[in-house]
C-alpha positions in Angstrom: -24.2 -23.0 9.5 -21.6 -25.8 9.7 -20.7 -28.4 7.1 -19.5 -31.8 8.3 -18.4 -34.7 6.1 -19.1 -38.2 7.3 -17.3 -41.5 6.7 -19.2 -42.1 3.5 -18.1 -38.7 2.1 -21.6 -37.2 2.4 -21.7 -33.5 3.2 -24.1 -32.4 5.9 -25.4 -28.9 6.4 -26.2 -28.2 10.1 -27.6 -25.0 11.5 -27.1 -24.4 15.2 -25.9 -21.9 17.8 -22.3 -23.2 17.7 -20.1 -26.1 16.5 -21.1 -28.1 19.6 -24.7 -28.2 18.3 -23.5 -29.5 15.0 -21.4 -32.2 16.5 -24.2 -33.3 18.9 -26.8 -33.6 16.1 -24.3 -35.4 13.8 -23.2 -37.9 16.4 -26.4 -38.4 18.4 -29.2 -37.3 16.0 -31.0 -35.1 18.5 -31.2 -31.4 19.5 -33.1 -28.4 18.5 -31.1 -27.7 15.3 -31.8 -28.3 11.7 -29.7 -30.8 9.6 -29.7 -32.4 6.2 -27.4 -34.0 3.6 -26.3 -31.5 1.0 -24.2 -33.9 -1.0 -25.0 -37.6 -0.9 -22.3 -40.3 -1.0 -20.9 -41.1 -4.4 -21.7 -44.3 -6.2 -19.0 -46.8 -5.2 -18.6 -49.4 -8.0 -16.3 -51.5 -5.7 -18.6 -51.6 -2.7 -18.5 -55.1 -1.3 -20.8 -56.7 1.3 -17.8 -56.8 3.7 -17.4 -53.0 3.2 -21.1 -52.5 3.9 -20.9 -54.7 7.1 -17.9 -52.6 8.3 -19.7 -49.3 7.5 -22.7 -50.5 9.6 -20.4 -51.8 12.4 -22.0 -55.2 12.4 -20.0 -57.6 14.6 -19.9 -61.4 14.4 -22.7 -61.6 17.1 -25.4 -60.6 14.5 -24.7 -63.4 12.1 -28.4 -63.6 11.0 -28.4 -59.9 9.9 -25.1 -60.3 8.1 -26.4 -63.4 6.2 -29.6 -61.6 5.3 -27.7 -58.6 4.0 -25.5 -60.9 1.9 -28.6 -62.5 0.3 -30.7 -59.3 -0.2 -27.9 -56.9 -1.2 -26.2 -59.3 -3.6 -24.9 -56.8 -6.2 -23.2 -53.4 -6.0 -26.2 -51.5 -7.2 -28.4 -52.8 -4.4 -25.6 -52.1 -1.8 -25.2 -48.5 -3.0 -29.0 -47.9 -3.1 -29.2 -49.3 0.5 -26.6 -46.8 1.7 -28.2 -43.9 -0.2 -31.7 -44.5 1.1 -31.2 -46.0 4.6 -27.8 -45.5 6.1 -27.3 -42.6 8.5 -23.9 -43.9 9.5 
């Protein structure tokens, strides 16, 4: 078993044959190994929409998505809930 921490400080438990399996699943999301988050990201009371856009790697070419996120995720609770339930960054 391998434990990897991602950019959101979530800890992932990955079972595979070797560390290459763990890295492949973590980066590409495929393979014949088992993975899950063992420790979710902490609540960030300072999470801004710009932070979220950077975490999601949304460039200026997806302006419609960026604008929609700003409207829908208009407070820190919604932004944290979005990361907790949807983001596999």
